[in-house]
C-alpha positions in Angstrom: -45.3 -47.5 162.0 -48.2 -49.1 163.9 -49.5 -47.9 167.3 -48.0 -50.8 169.2 -44.4 -49.8 168.2 -45.2 -46.1 169.1 -46.0 -47.0 172.7 -43.9 -45.0 175.1 -41.3 -47.2 176.8 -42.5 -46.6 180.4 -45.5 -48.8 179.6 -43.4 -51.9 179.1 -43.5 -54.3 182.1 -40.4 -53.8 184.2 -39.6 -50.2 183.1 -41.8 -47.5 184.8 -41.2 -43.7 184.8 -37.8 -43.6 186.4 -36.1 -46.2 184.2 -37.9 -44.8 181.2 -36.3 -41.4 181.8 -32.9 -43.0 182.0 -33.4 -45.1 178.9 -34.4 -41.9 177.0 -31.4 -39.9 178.3 -28.8 -42.6 178.0 -29.7 -44.6 175.0 -32.3 -42.5 173.2 -35.0 -45.2 173.7 -38.4 -43.5 173.8 -40.7 -46.2 172.4 -41.2 -49.9 171.9 -39.7 -49.5 168.4 -36.5 -47.9 169.8 -36.0 -50.8 172.2 -36.7 -53.3 169.5 -34.0 -51.5 167.4 -31.4 -51.5 170.2 -29.6 -54.5 168.8 -27.2 -56.9 170.6 -23.5 -56.2 169.6 -22.4 -59.8 170.3 -23.7 -63.1 171.6 -22.6 -65.5 174.3 -22.9 -69.2 173.5 -25.0 -70.6 176.3 -25.4 -74.0 174.8 -22.0 -75.1 176.0 -21.0 -75.7 179.6 -17.5 -76.7 180.7 -16.3 -78.2 183.9 -13.6 -76.9 186.3 -11.2 -79.5 185.1 -11.6 -78.3 181.5 -10.7 -74.6 182.3 -7.0 -75.0 181.4 -8.0 -75.3 177.7 -10.2 -72.2 177.7 -8.8 -68.9 176.4 -12.1 -67.0 176.5 -14.9 -66.6 179.0 -16.4 -69.9 180.1 -19.8 -71.1 181.5 -20.1 -73.6 184.3 -22.9 -75.2 186.3 -22.5 -76.1 190.0 -23.0 -75.1 193.6 -21.4 -72.7 196.1 -19.9 -74.6 199.0 -18.3 -71.8 201.0 -18.3 -68.0 201.4 -15.7 -65.8 203.2 -14.7 -62.2 203.6 -11.2 -60.8 204.3 -9.3 -57.6 204.5 -10.5 -54.1 205.4 -11.1 -50.9 203.5 -9.5 -51.0 200.0 -8.1 -54.4 200.6 -11.4 -56.0 201.4 -12.5 -58.9 199.2 -15.3 -61.4 199.0 -14.5 -65.1 198.2 -16.7 -68.1 197.4 -15.8 -71.7 196.5 -17.7 -73.0 193.5 -17.8 -76.7 192.9 -19.0 -79.0 190.1 -18.4 -82.8 189.7 -14.8 -82.3 188.5 -13.4 -79.8 191.0 -13.4 -76.4 192.7 -12.8 -72.8 191.5 -12.4 -69.7 193.7 -14.7 -66.8 192.9 -13.5 -63.3 194.0 -15.1 -59.9 194.2 -13.3 -56.6 195.1 -16.3 -54.3 194.6 -20.0 -54.3 195.4 -19.4 -56.7 198.3 -22.3 -55.6 200.4 -24.8 -56.2 197.6 -23.2 -59.4 196.3 -22.7 -61.2 199.6 -26.4 -61.6 200.5 -27.0 -63.2 197.0 -24.5 -66.0 197.6 -26.4 -69.1 199.0 -24.5 -72.2 200.0 -25.9 -75.4 198.4 -27.9 -73.6 195.7 -27.2 -74.5 192.1 -25.9 -71.6 189.9 -25.0 -70.8 186.4 -21.5 -69.3 186.4 -20.0 -67.2 183.6 -16.7 -65.4 183.4 -13.0 -65.5 182.5 -10.9 -67.9 184.7 -7.3 -67.1 185.6 -4.7 -69.4 187.1 -3.2 -67.7 190.2 -0.8 -69.3 192.6 -1.7 -73.0 192.5 -5.4 -72.8 191.7 -8.0 -71.3 189.3 -10.0 -68.3 190.2 -12.6 -66.1 188.5 -12.8 -62.4 189.4 -16.2 -60.7 189.4 -18.1 -63.5 187.6 -21.7 -63.4 186.4 -23.7 -65.6 188.8 -27.3 -66.6 188.3 -29.4 -69.0 190.3 -30.3 -71.9 188.0 -34.0 -71.5 188.5 -33.7 -67.9 187.2 -31.6 -68.6 184.2 -33.5 -67.1 181.2 -31.6 -69.0 178.6 -30.3 -72.5 179.5 -29.4 -73.3 175.9 -28.7 -71.3 172.8 -27.2 -67.8 172.4 -27.4 -65.0 174.9 -27.5 -61.4 173.4 -25.2 -58.8 174.9 -26.4 -55.2 174.8 -24.6 -51.9 175.1 -25.5 -50.0 178.3 -24.2 -47.2 180.5 -23.0 -46.8 184.1 -26.2 -44.9 185.1 -28.4 -47.6 183.6 -26.3 -50.4 185.3 -26.8 -48.7 188.6 -30.6 -49.1 188.1 -30.3 -52.8 187.2 -30.3 -52.1 183.4 -27.0 -53.8 182.7 -26.9 -56.0 179.6 -28.9 -58.8 181.3 -31.5 -56.2 182.5 -31.9 -54.9 179.0 -32.0 -58.5 177.7 -34.9 -59.2 180.1 -36.9 -56.1 179.0 -36.3 -56.9 175.3 -37.4 -60.5 175.8 -40.6 -59.2 177.4 -41.2 -56.9 174.4 -40.3 -59.6 171.8 -42.9 -61.9 173.4 -45.6 -59.4 172.5 -44.7 -58.7 168.9 -46.3 -61.7 167.2 -48.7 -60.4 164.6 -47.8 -56.8 165.2 -44.9 -56.2 162.8 -46.1 -55.6 159.3 -43.9 -56.6 156.4 -42.2 -53.7 154.7 -40.3 -55.2 151.8 -42.1 -56.6 148.7 -42.3 -60.4 148.5 -40.5 -60.6 145.2 -37.4 -58.9 146.8 -37.6 -61.1 149.9 -37.8 -64.3 147.7 -35.0 -63.2 145.3 -32.5 -62.7 148.2 -33.8 -65.4 150.5 -34.5 -62.9 153.2 -36.6 -64.0 156.2 -39.8 -62.1 157.2 -39.5 -59.0 159.3 -41.2 -60.4 162.4 -39.0 -63.4 162.4 -35.9 -61.2 162.0 -36.7 -59.2 165.1 -37.4 -62.2 167.2 -34.3 -64.1 166.1 -31.9 -61.1 166.4 -32.9 -60.8 170.0 -33.6 -64.5 170.9 -31.4 -66.7 168.6 -31.1 -70.4 169.3 -28.3 -71.2 167.0 -25.7 -69.0 165.2 -27.4 -69.2 161.9 -30.5 -67.5 163.5 -28.8 -64.2 164.2 -26.9 -64.2 160.9 -30.1 -64.5 158.9 -31.9 -62.0 161.2 -29.1 -59.4 160.9 -28.9 -59.8 157.1 -32.6 -59.1 156.8 -32.5 -56.1 159.1 -29.4 -54.6 157.6 -30.9 -54.9 154.1 -34.1 -53.2 155.3 -32.3 -50.3 156.9 -30.1 -49.8 153.8 -33.0 -50.4 151.4 -35.0 -47.6 152.9 -32.0 -45.3 153.0 -31.3 -45.8 149.3 -35.0 -45.4 148.4 -35.0 -42.1 150.3 -31.9 -40.9 148.6 -33.1 -41.9 145.1 -36.5 -40.3 145.7 -34.9 -37.0 146.9 -32.7 -37.1 143.8 -35.7 -37.6 141.6 -37.7 -34.8 143.3 -34.7 -32.4 143.0 -34.3 -33.3 139.3 -38.0 -32.5 138.7 -37.9 -29.2 140.6 -34.4 -27.9 139.8 -34.1 -26.8 136.2 -30.7 -25.9 135.0 -29.2 -23.6 132.4 -29.0 -25.3 129.0 -25.5 -25.0 127.3 -26.4 -26.2 123.8 -22.9 -25.6 122.4 -19.5 -26.5 123.6 -18.6 -23.0 122.2 -15.7 -21.5 120.2 -13.7 -20.8 123.4 -13.7 -24.5 124.4 -12.9 -25.7 120.8 -10.1 -23.1 120.4 -8.5 -24.2 123.7 -9.0 -27.9 123.1 -7.5 -27.9 119.6 -4.8 -25.2 120.0 -3.7 -25.0 123.6 -4.4 -28.3 125.3 -1.0 -29.1 126.9 -1.3 -32.8 126.5 -3.9 -35.3 125.2 -6.7 -36.2 127.6 -6.9 -39.7 129.0 -9.8 -41.9 128.2 -11.2 -41.3 131.7 -11.0 -37.5 131.3 -12.9 -37.7 128.0 -15.5 -39.9 129.5 -16.1 -37.5 132.3 -16.3 -34.5 130.0 -19.0 -36.4 128.0 -21.0 -37.1 131.2 -20.9 -33.4 132.1 -21.8 -32.3 128.6 -24.8 -34.6 128.8 -25.9 -32.8 132.0 -25.5 -29.4 130.4 -27.9 -30.2 127.5 -30.5 -32.0 129.6 -32.2 -28.9 131.0 -31.8 -30.3 134.5 -29.6 -28.9 137.2 -26.1 -30.6 137.3 -25.1 -31.9 140.7 -22.0 -34.0 140.0 -19.2 -35.4 142.2 -15.9 -35.8 140.4 -13.6 -38.3 142.1 -10.0 -38.7 140.9 -6.8 -39.7 142.5 -4.0 -37.2 143.2 -2.5 -36.1 139.8 -5.3 -37.7 137.7 -6.1 -34.4 135.9 -9.3 -33.2 137.7 -8.3 -29.5 137.4 -8.1 -29.7 133.6 -11.6 -31.4 133.5 -12.8 -28.5 135.7 -11.3 -25.9 133.3 -12.9 -27.5 130.3 -16.2 -27.6 132.1 -15.9 -23.9 132.9 -14.9 -23.1 129.3 -18.2 -24.6 128.1 -20.1 -22.2 130.4 -18.0 -19.2 129.3 -18.6 -20.1 125.6 -22.3 -20.0 126.3 -22.1 -16.5 127.8 -21.9 -17.5 131.5 -19.5 -16.8 134.3 -17.9 -19.5 136.5 -16.5 -19.8 140.0 -13.9 -22.2 141.5 -14.0 -22.4 145.3 -11.1 -23.9 147.3 -10.8 -24.4 151.0 -7.4 -22.6 151.5 -5.7 -19.5 150.1 -2.7 -21.6 149.1 -4.9 -24.0 147.1 -6.9 -21.1 145.6 -3.6 -19.3 144.5 -2.3 -22.6 143.0 -5.5 -22.9 141.0 -5.2 -19.3 139.8 -1.7 -20.0 138.7 -2.6 -23.2 136.9 -5.6 -21.8 135.1 -3.7 -18.6 134.2 -0.9 -20.7 132.7 -3.4 -22.8 130.7 -5.3 -19.7 129.5 -2.4 -17.2 128.9 -3.2 -16.9 125.2 -6.9 -17.1 125.5 -9.5 -14.2 125.8 -10.6 -15.4 129.2 -10.2 -13.3 132.3 -9.4 -15.1 135.5 -9.4 -13.4 138.9 -8.6 -14.3 142.5 -10.7 -13.4 145.6 -9.6 -14.5 149.0 -9.7 -13.0 152.5 -6.3 -11.3 152.1 -7.2 -9.4 148.9 -7.0 -5.7 149.5 -10.1 -3.5 149.6 -9.3 -1.5 146.5 -8.6 -4.7 144.5 -11.9 -6.1 145.8 -13.8 -3.1 144.4 -12.5 -3.8 140.8 -13.2 -7.5 141.2 -16.8 -6.8 142.3 -17.2 -4.5 139.3 -15.8 -7.1 136.9 -18.2 -9.7 138.2 -21.2 -7.5 137.9 -20.4 -6.3 134.4 -19.4 -9.8 133.2 -15.8 -8.9 132.3 -14.5 -11.5 134.7 -15.2 -15.0 133.3 -13.7 -17.2 136.0 -13.4 -16.3 139.7 -11.2 -18.4 141.8 -11.4 -18.0 145.6 -12.0 -19.3 149.1 -14.9 -18.8 151.5 -14.7 -15.2 150.4 -16.8 -16.1 147.4 -19.7 -16.8 149.7 -20.0 -13.2 150.9 -23.2 -11.3 150.0 -21.2 -8.6 148.4 -20.0 -11.0 145.7 -22.5 -10.7 143.0 -22.2 -12.2 139.4 -23.8 -10.9 136.2 -24.6 -14.5 135.1 -23.1 -17.3 137.2 -23.5 -20.6 135.3 -21.1 -23.1 136.9 -19.6 -23.5 140.3 -16.7 -25.9 140.9 -16.0 -26.8 144.5 -12.6 -28.4 145.2 -11.9 -30.6 148.2 -15.6 -30.5 149.0 -15.3 -32.2 152.4 -13.7 -28.9 153.7 -17.0 -27.0 153.2 -20.2 -27.5 155.1 -23.5 -28.1 153.4 -24.9 -24.7 154.3 -21.8 -23.0 152.9 -22.0 -24.8 149.6 -25.7 -23.9 149.5 -25.0 -20.2 149.5 -23.3 -20.5 146.1 -26.7 -21.6 144.7 -28.2 -18.2 145.5 -25.7 -16.3 143.3 -28.2 -16.5 140.4 -31.9 -16.7 139.9 -31.6 -20.2 138.6 -29.0 -22.2 140.6 -25.7 -22.6 138.7 -24.6 -26.1 137.8 -22.4 -27.7 140.5 -19.3 -29.8 140.0 -17.7 -31.0 143.2 -14.2 -32.4 143.1 -12.3 -34.5 145.6 -8.8 -35.9 145.5 -9.7 -38.1 148.4 -11.2 -41.2 146.7 -14.5 -42.2 148.4 -15.4 -45.9 148.7 -18.3 -46.8 146.5 -20.6 -47.6 149.5 -20.0 -44.1 150.9 -20.4 -42.4 147.6 -23.8 -44.2 147.2 -24.8 -43.2 150.7 -23.4 -39.8 151.6 -23.7 -38.5 148.0 -26.7 -40.6 146.9 -28.3 -37.5 145.4 -25.3 -36.7 143.2 -24.2 -38.2 140.0 -20.7 -39.6 140.4 -17.9 -39.4 137.8 -14.6 -41.1 138.3 -11.2 -40.4 136.7 -9.6 -43.8 137.2 -6.4 -43.5 135.2 -3.3 -41.3 135.4 -1.9 -39.3 132.5 0.8 -41.2 130.5 4.3 -41.0 131.8 3.5 -40.5 135.5 5.5 -43.0 137.5 4.1 -44.4 140.8 5.8 -43.0 143.9 8.1 -45.5 145.6 7.0 -45.6 149.3 9.1 -47.0 152.1 8.7 -47.2 155.9 11.7 -46.3 158.1 12.2 -46.1 161.9 14.2 -43.5 163.8 17.3 -45.7 163.8 17.5 -45.2 160.0 17.6 -41.4 160.1 21.2 -41.0 159.0 20.5 -43.3 156.0 17.5 -41.1 155.2 19.6 -37.9 155.4 22.2 -39.5 153.1 19.5 -40.3 150.6 18.2 -36.8 150.7 21.7 -35.5 149.9 21.9 -37.8 146.9 18.6 -36.6 145.5 19.5 -32.9 146.1 22.8 -33.5 144.3 20.8 -34.6 141.3 19.0 -31.2 141.4 15.9 -32.4 143.1 13.9 -30.9 146.1 12.6 -32.5 149.3 9.6 -32.0 151.5 9.7 -32.8 155.2 6.3 -32.7 156.9 5.4 -32.7 160.5 2.0 -33.3 162.0 0.1 -30.4 163.5 -2.9 -31.4 165.7 -5.0 -28.8 167.3 -5.1 -30.5 170.7 -1.4 -30.2 171.2 -0.5 -27.4 168.9 2.4 -26.1 171.0 4.0 -29.5 171.4 3.8 -30.2 167.6 5.1 -26.7 166.8 8.1 -27.4 169.0 8.6 -30.7 167.1 8.5 -28.8 163.9 11.1 -26.3 165.1 13.3 -29.0 166.5 13.2 -30.8 163.2 14.0 -27.6 161.4 17.0 -27.0 163.6 18.2 -30.6 163.1 17.9 -30.2 159.3 19.8 -26.9 159.2 22.6 -28.5 161.3 22.8 -31.5 159.0 22.3 -29.5 155.8 24.4 -26.3 156.4 24.6 -23.2 154.2 25.7 -22.4 151.6 25.3 -25.8 150.0 21.7 -26.3 151.2 18.9 -23.8 151.7 15.8 -24.6 153.7 12.3 -23.1 153.7 9.9 -23.4 156.6 6.1 -23.2 156.4 3.6 -23.6 159.2 0.2 -22.2 160.3 1.7 -19.5 162.6 3.4 -17.7 159.8 1.7 -14.6 158.4 0.1 -15.2 154.9 2.7 -13.1 153.2 5.6 -14.8 154.9 4.1 -18.2 154.1 3.7 -17.3 150.5 7.2 -15.9 150.4 8.6 -19.3 151.6 6.4 -21.2 149.3 7.5 -19.2 146.3 11.2 -19.7 147.2 10.7 -23.4 147.1 8.6 -23.4 143.9 11.3 -21.3 142.2 14.0 -23.7 143.3 15.8 -21.2 145.5 15.5 -23.6 148.5 16.1 -27.4 148.3 14.3 -28.5 151.4 10.8 -27.5 152.6 10.1 -28.2 156.3 6.4 -27.8 156.8 3.2 -28.8 158.5 0.2 -30.2 156.6 -0.5 -26.8 155.1 1.2 -28.3 152.0 -1.2 -31.2 151.9 -3.0 -29.7 149.0 -2.3 -26.9 146.5 1.5 -27.1 146.1 2.7 -28.3 142.7 6.5 -28.5 142.4 7.4 -31.0 139.7 11.0 -30.9 140.7 10.3 -32.1 144.2 11.0 -35.9 144.3 11.1 -36.8 148.0 8.4 -36.6 150.6 9.4 -37.4 154.2 6.5 -37.6 156.6 7.6 -37.4 160.2 5.6 -39.2 162.9 3.6 -40.8 160.1 1.7 -42.9 162.6 -0.2 -39.8 163.6 -1.7 -39.3 160.2 -4.8 -40.9 158.7 -4.4 -42.9 155.5 -6.2 -40.4 153.3 -3.9 -37.6 154.6 -0.8 -39.7 154.1 -2.0 -40.4 150.5 -2.6 -36.7 149.9 0.8 -35.7 151.2 2.5 -38.4 149.0 0.6 -36.8 146.1 2.8 -33.7 146.4 5.7 -35.6 144.7 5.7 -37.7 141.6 4.5 -34.7 139.5 7.6 -34.6 137.2 9.2 -37.1 134.9 11.7 -38.4 137.5 11.2 -41.2 139.9 9.8 -39.9 143.2 9.9 -41.3 146.8 7.9 -41.1 150.0 9.5 -42.0 153.3 7.3 -42.7 156.2 9.2 -42.1 159.5 7.7 -43.6 162.7 8.6 -44.6 166.2 9.4 -48.2 166.9 6.2 -48.9 168.8 3.2 -48.9 166.5 -0.4 -49.9 167.2 -2.0 -52.6 165.0 -3.9 -49.9 163.1 -0.8 -47.8 162.5 1.1 -50.8 161.3 -1.7 -51.6 158.8 -1.7 -48.0 157.6 2.1 -48.1 156.9 1.8 -51.5 155.2 -1.0 -50.2 153.0 0.9 -47.1 151.9 4.0 -49.1 151.1 2.0 -51.7 149.1 -0.2 -49.5 146.9 -0.5 -46.1 145.2 -4.2 -46.7 144.4 -6.2 -44.1 146.2 -9.5 -46.1 145.9 -7.9 -49.2 147.6 -6.4 -46.9 150.3 -9.9 -45.4 150.8 -11.4 -48.8 151.3 -8.8 -49.7 154.0 -9.3 -46.3 155.6 -13.1 -47.0 155.8 -12.4 -50.4 157.5 -10.1 -48.8 160.0 -11.9 -45.6 160.8 -15.5 -46.2 159.9 -17.7 -43.8 157.9 -18.1 -41.3 160.7 -14.4 -40.3 160.9 -14.0 -40.6 157.2 -16.7 -38.2 156.2 -16.8 -35.9 159.3 -19.4 -35.7 162.0 -21.6 -33.1 160.2 -22.4 -35.5 157.4 -22.0 -38.9 159.0 -24.1 -38.1 162.0 -27.2 -37.7 159.8 -27.1 -41.4 158.9 -27.6 -42.8 162.4 -27.6 -46.4 161.2 -28.7 -48.9 163.9 -27.5 -52.2 162.6 -25.9 -51.8 159.2 -22.2 -50.8 159.0 -21.0 -49.1 155.8 -17.4 -50.3 156.4 -18.4 -54.0 156.6 -21.6 -54.3 154.6 -20.6 -53.1 151.2 -22.3 -55.9 149.4 -25.6 -55.3 151.2 -25.4 -51.6 150.3 -24.9 -52.4 146.6 -27.7 -55.0 146.8 -30.1 -52.5 148.5 -29.2 -49.7 146.0 -29.9 -52.0 143.0 -33.2 -53.1 144.4 -34.3 -49.6 145.3 -33.4 -48.3 141.8 -35.2 -51.3 140.2 -38.3 -50.7 142.2 -38.4 -46.9 141.4 -37.8 -47.7 137.7 -40.9 -50.0 137.8 -43.1 -47.7 139.9 -41.6 -44.2 140.2 -44.4 -42.9 142.5 -44.8 -46.1 144.5 -48.5 -46.0 143.5 -49.1 -49.7 143.0 -51.2 -51.4 145.7 -48.4 -53.7 146.8 -46.1 -50.6 147.4 -48.5 -48.6 149.7 -46.7 -49.7 152.9 -43.4 -48.6 151.4 -44.8 -45.3 150.4 -46.2 -44.6 153.9 -42.9 -45.5 155.6 -41.0 -43.2 153.2 -43.4 -40.4 153.7 -42.6 -40.6 157.5 -38.9 -40.7 156.8 -39.0 -37.7 154.4 -40.9 -35.7 157.0 -38.7 -36.7 160.0 -35.3 -36.4 158.5 -33.7 -33.2 157.2 -32.5 -33.3 153.6 -28.9 -33.6 154.6 -27.8 -35.2 151.3 -28.5 -32.2 149.2 -26.1 -29.4 148.5 -28.9 -26.8 149.2 
């Protein structure tokens, strides 16, 4: 970055020390570069003026040109208002202010020509415009073209730095940038994608004359931002690959082969075989494996994880599978133990509730190598947990673990173990490229044969008796039913009451002895929770009333109905996860989304999406559009991006374009040593120094 862009913001004409402090505190604007990168979020078309007589056809804000012919004040105290009559050649409109009267009144001059901007309303028998934007014609910055609108704050507005104030400062800065903004992107890439020069982009994004100006400017600036982000991720990935050597597993081993040929419960899908080959390639490369495994609910990720661990065991190494909850860890233990019941492979469980004397024997088994696979929760991260030779770590539902927590697993061996991260929440391609740009990504994109898609319907409260009738029909067939209530921290008591009210309603409608009901929620003791879970798993109860503790980790093939209460209070990915608890057997399964009658536009779209598709990747794309990357990935990871103009939920094509160009450039010149890439290299050096390596697991 050149010295001009590093200039402290107080040295820009119109700023000064006091405003500079506010700009730093409120918007994080410290330098000329920061102000230049404070982009408009929309534009007002200043090329079009309407007359008073044309206002009846206007549904949005309108711009007029005319004179004030009268000013009056009425009322006292809170009822006080300021009025002015504004006239053009076609008629008169009343202007009204209820606030800031003592500052606005001296600015209203009869007979002076003004530019008027605001939203007109028809009240009584005439048009009026409350709190309009009024500028003397001689002071109008932009008499034609598009006016940028900037985000600001209440404190800044009080010091004259409302949108127009920031616009004025930005225009002052932009007038000085000519010849001072070096090009950052190679000419070949600019020409290939018809991108305008960097200097032109900054000028046109802040001072566009026509709509095409800001479209071209924003495309160029979005590409630049994403291009450098992808270059950074790919460089970090390359550096990690060079530095991080991994254990070499030359053979798949007799244990893998014996299990694969003798005990595999069903044939692998093509997608599962492809992923195993990708992992196998990592294992023989000599490089440390850092792989993200995406797969929809029920796609067979656990079996792939097991086969991965068996390769390590067959090569004389131990493995660990870390899950976010005790329920999920216990479920994994049960699944792996069932798969391996006739194999000479010892699997143990370590969670927070394991008793001290059992912990001692587990620690001994890990240190002498007699335990081959350790399944557990955060308890695996404890310093006391030491392995003889840990070769592979599988992390399930990775978004539940922080980066620092995952990093601790690396230190369980002198050479970091290979890492396989699994998620049943499909991640849109743009997010996978960005948040996990340093990981290789594998996708299981097909379900095992015979799995029927879950039939999903949306029902309102008025249909509850019909829903109860349907439940009774399914239970009569020998099936089981989940009923899930939301539990949100901010109103835990309220939601707990909802859960208990629902439980009481169910026990009244489904009385003993014909129907038995389990209840599971976060306030139960672990042993009571496990007892209720086991009753349902064994088929001793027909209905499970629960909170989202059953979102992951419960596998009951006989459960064919999932009823989600207050479904509008859940995000799409959580709804999809909950739906994944059914549809695990051979019978047709159902998911019923119960909501109130009044739904927001976003809630309606979530319900429609769930009813329309079972495709987790399509659901993830809609979720990204609705919530944005921050909410989807969590603040810990998303906050590190700090994108100024690009939007991962809307700019998928630009992300892919930037990724392809960054990869192509590094393939051509891995060290960015060619003369034409010196500027790129310098910018990236600054980025790598200034930004923590948030993309890495360690």
